[in-house]
N, C-alpha and C positions, 0 to 999 in steps of 0.2 A: 195421411196420418196412419192409416191402417198398415201401409207398407213399412213405415218406420217401426211400428210396434212389432211387426213380424221379424224385421231385421234385428231389432234389439233382442227379441226372444231367441232367435237363432244364435246370436253372439253369446248370450248367457248360457244357452245349452251347450255350445261348443266349449266354453270356458269350463263348465262343469265336467264335461267329458275329459278334457285335457287334464283337469285337476285330479280326476279319479285315476287316469293313466299314470300321472306323475306320482301320485300317492302310492299306487300299486307298485311302481318301479322302485320307489324309495323304500317301501316296506318289505320288498322281497329280500330273502336271506342271501348273504354273500359271505365268502371266506376271506378274512384279512390276509393279504400277502406279507404283512409285517410280522404277525405273531401267530397266525393260524386260527384265531378266534372267529366265531360266527357272529353275525349281527345284521341289523336291518337299517341302521342309521347311515348318514353320509360319511361319518368318520367312525373308526373303530373305537369302541368304548374301553378297550383294554390298553391300546398303545397309541391311539390318535392317528393312525394311518388313514389317508383319504380312500374312500370307496373307489375301487378300480373301475375304469370305464370300459375296459376290454380284457379279454383273456387272449394269450398268445400261445399258439401250439408250439411245444418244444421240439416237435419233429420237423415241421416245414415252415413255421413262422406265420401261418394263417391266423387272422385276428377275428375274434368273436366278441360281441357285446357281452358285458358282464352279466346282464340279466336275460341272456338268450336261452338259458336252460341247457345249452350244449355241454356234453360231458366228453365226447370224443370228436376229434377233428374230422370233418366231412371230406377233406382232401387226402389225408394220409392215414387216418384211423388211429392216430396217437391220442392217448388220454390227455385232455387239456391240463395245462400246468396248474390252474387254480384248483382243480379237483385232485390232481395227482400228487404234487409235491408240497403244496402249500398247507394242506390240512394237517400234516405232521411235521412241522418245521422245528428243527432241533436247535438251531443257533439263536443267540440273542440278537439284540438290535445293533451290536457293534459298539466301538468305543472311539472317542475323539483323539486318543493318543495311544501309542504302544504301551506306555507305562500303565494306563488305566486297564488295558486288556490283561497285562501280566498281573497287576494287583488283584483283579477279580479272581484269577486262577489261584493265586497264593492265599487270598483271604477265604476262598472256598475251602481250601485245605485246613486253614486255621479254624473255620467254623464247622469243620467236618460235614460240609455240604457238597456232596459229589455233583449234584445238578448245577450248583453255582460254578464249580470248576469247568464243567463241560460247556456252560453257556458262554465261556470266553472264546470258544473256537468258531471258526468259519466252517460250518459243515456244508450247507447247501451252496453258499456263495463260492466256497473253494471248489466244489464239484462242478459248478457251472463254468468255471474257468480252467479247471485242471486239464493238463495235456499229458496223457500217458506216453505219447510219442516223444515229447521232450525228455521225459524221464528215461525212457529206453535209449534214446540217442546219447544221453549223458553217461549212462552206465554201460551202454553197448551190450546189454543183456536183458533177457526177460526171465523172471524167476517167480516162483509161487509165493514168496514172502513179500513181493511188491504189493503195495497198497496205495491206491486201487490198481487192479490189474488189467481192466478192460476199458476201452473207450465208451463213453456214455452216448451210444448211438440212438437210444430211445428212452422213454420214461422208465421202462423196466430196468435196463442196465444202469440208468442213473440211480435208481433206488438201490440196486445191488451194490454199486460202487460206494454210494453214500454210507450204507450200513457197514460195508467192509472197512471203510475209512474210520468210522466211529469205533468199530470193534477193535481195530489195531491200536488206536490211541488209548482206548479204555484198558486194553491188556497191558500196555506199558505203564499206565498209572497204577494198575493193580499190582504189578510186579514191584514197583517202587514202594508202594504202601506196605506190602508184605516184607520186603527187605528191611524197611525202616523199623517195623514192629519186632521182627525176629532177630535182626542183627546177625550175630555169628551162627545162630540156629537156622538161618534161612536156607532153603534148598539150593539157592544160587551159590552158596559157599561150598557145597559138596562138589567133588570132582565129577560126579555123574549127573549133577543137577537134580538129584532126588534124595529123599530120605526114606530108608526102608525100615520096616518094623517087624519084629519077631512075632510069630504066631502065638496066640493065646497069652498075650501080655497086655498091659495097660499103656504100652508105649505110645500108641496112636492118640489116646485120650490125653495123655500127659503132654504130648506135642501140641495138640490143639489148645490146651490150657495156656500155652505160652502167648497166645494172641491177646489174652486178657492181662497183660503185664503193665498197663498204664502208659505205655509208650505213645499210643495213638492220642490219648487225651492230653499228653504233654504239648501237642501242637497248638492247643488253645493258648499257650503262653507266647505264641509268635508275636514279636514286637519289632519295631524299627525296620519295616519293609522298605527296601531301597533297591536302586538299580544301577548297574555299572555297564560299561561297554565290554565287548569280548576281549579287547586288547588288555584290559585291566587284569584278566585272569589267564591270558595266553602269552604273556611277555611280548605283546605287540605283534604276534604272529598273524593275527586275523587280518590286519591291514596290509600285509605284504601283497604286492601287486599280483603275483601269481596265485595267491590264495583268494584274492578278491575275484579274479577271473573265474576260478573254479567255483566260488560261492555263487556267482551270478548264473553260471551254466547249470549248477546243481538245483537252484531254486526257480529256474525258468518254468518248470512244470506247473507251478502254482498259478501262473498267468496273472500275477498281481501287479498293481500299479507301483508298488514298492515292497521290498522284502528286507527285513533286518534280523540280526541276532541281538539278543539282549540278555543279560544275566540278572536274575532276581536273587537278592539276599535278604535274610532276616535273622533275628536272634530268637532261638527257642530255648529258653532257660540258659544253661551253660553251653549250648551247642549252636552251630551255625547252619542255616538252611540255604541251599543253593538250587537253582533251576536255570536251565539254559534253552528255552524254547525258540522256535522259529516263528516270527510274527510278520503278518502281511497287512498291507493296506489295499482295500478294494474301494475305489471311489474315495469318499471322505471318512471311511470307517476302518478301524484297526481290529484285527482278530489274531488269535493264535491259530496256527495251522498244523503245528507238530510240537510235541513235547521235547523232541530231540532237535539237534542243530549241528551245523559245522563246528560250532564252539564246543559242544559236548564231545564231538568226535576228536577234536584237537586234544581235549583233556583226557581222553581214553575212558569215558564213562561206560561202565558195563551195562548190559541190557537190563539189569535189575535196578538201575539208577538213572535211566533216561528221563523219567518224569521229574525226579528230584532226588537230592541226597541231603541228609541231615546228620550231623554228628560233630565231634570235636576234631579240630585240626583244619588244615588248609584244604581248599577244594580239590587239589591234586591228590591229597591223601584219601579223600572220601570217594573219588571217582571210581575206584575199583573195589 
């Protein structure tokens, strides 16, 4: 009888110890790989992502338990992915269709919500699949305006390339916003690409006042968001076999499961809004990867209208 009581006591004690260990593991803080939020529960309270069971070294693939406390890989010294790139994740959760991804981008502009626009892009996912080699093999050149320019050999270069990619796309959007607001007064309309002001005059202040002309707020009138194929605006040039082969070679760098071009249109008062981004599918989710595309190249879009063009007339009239 005494041995039974001892056995029961040992079992209960063991259960209490295991319970404490499990509770401790469950209550330890972790970083959500879905949205970057911190938490202690089994599922992220922000986006619902399941607590990861392990961290994978982006340098060599070594695996570590999520609650191991490891920050650097013991095999190669690379900072572990959960600590390095997940904490500041820029992209959103992705979309179930290319139309949803493009609608998010366009509605972000309508709402004058820049972060919403950027959430439509695959930032981290694109960089995880991006092949600089494929891009160079397609263009047969390496040039300093290539984004990104370096292979992501480690977590540092991954971060450099990620931010370089975001910066280049943000710059194109900025140029398009500026061109839309200023119209004929845009620096892009100048033969030198700049506007010069005379010394000791109010010309600079008068120029900056032009940004407050109500054009930007007009975007809130955006209605009837819709989508058409590239052939609808390129006289069926996009589907020509030779152009399709070039398109697939050009977009191989994204390493996506599927890459398409799509044209977004909308009414903005008495004007028409156009954008022609490149959209990719990674797994089951769609994202924008670039504001420009082979379609925008066909149409001759200037660098100041790569992100979007809005005005009266046909798309070919607005491209330049």
